[in-house]
C-alpha positions in Angstrom: 0.3 -0.5 0.3 1.2 3.6 -0.6 -0.1 6.8 0.3 -1.6 9.5 -1.4 -2.8 12.9 -1.1 -5.9 14.1 -2.3 -8.5 17.3 -2.6 -11.7 17.1 -1.8 -14.8 19.2 -0.5 -13.9 20.1 3.7 -15.9 17.5 5.4 -15.6 14.9 2.6 -15.8 11.0 3.6 -14.1 8.0 3.1 -17.2 6.6 0.7 -17.2 9.9 -1.2 -13.4 10.1 -1.5 -13.8 7.1 -3.3 -16.9 7.5 -5.6 -14.4 11.0 -6.4 -11.4 8.9 -7.3 -13.1 6.2 -8.9 -11.5 3.9 -6.4 -13.4 1.2 -5.0 -12.7 -0.6 -1.7 -10.5 -3.1 -2.5 -8.4 0.0 -4.4 -8.0 1.9 -0.4 -7.5 0.1 3.3 -10.7 1.1 4.7 -9.6 0.5 8.1 -6.6 3.8 7.6 -9.8 5.7 6.6 -9.7 9.5 5.2 -7.1 11.5 7.1 -7.7 14.9 7.2 -4.2 16.6 6.4 -5.8 20.4 6.2 -9.8 19.8 6.0 -10.2 23.4 5.6 -7.6 23.4 2.3 -10.3 20.1 1.5 -6.5 18.1 2.1 -6.7 14.5 2.6 -4.5 11.6 3.2 -5.5 8.1 1.8 -4.2 5.2 2.2 -4.4 3.0 -1.5 -2.5 -0.2 -3.1 0.1 0.7 -5.6 -1.8 0.9 -8.4 -4.4 2.7 -7.0 -1.7 5.3 -5.8 0.1 5.6 -9.7 -4.0 6.1 -10.9 -5.0 8.7 -8.2 -1.0 10.8 -8.8 -1.8 10.6 -12.7 -5.3 12.5 -12.4 -3.9 15.0 -10.2 -3.3 13.8 -6.8 -0.1 13.8 -4.9 1.9 10.6 -4.7 1.9 7.9 -4.9 3.9 8.3 -1.3 6.0 5.4 0.5 4.1 3.8 3.5 7.2 2.4 5.7 5.8 0.9 8.8 6.4 2.5 12.2 8.2 0.2 14.6 10.7 1.0 17.9 14.3 1.0 16.8 16.3 -1.4 19.1 15.9 -4.0 21.7 13.2 -2.7 23.7 14.0 -1.7 27.3 
């Protein structure tokens, strides 16, 4: 999966984002959801498959960006 940034109307929902971007629930991580980055400006992040990320990026969205796992560094204390 990769991350993309998209511009949507303020208060957009995941369902609205998928519809506007021409994506299905299989294209997106619905558990991650639609994350507001700057909702006043209509900027959101969405986690999608690599193929969907390329399509959204070509349609004017930002990305795709890598989404590496975040893990502790070194042995637990």
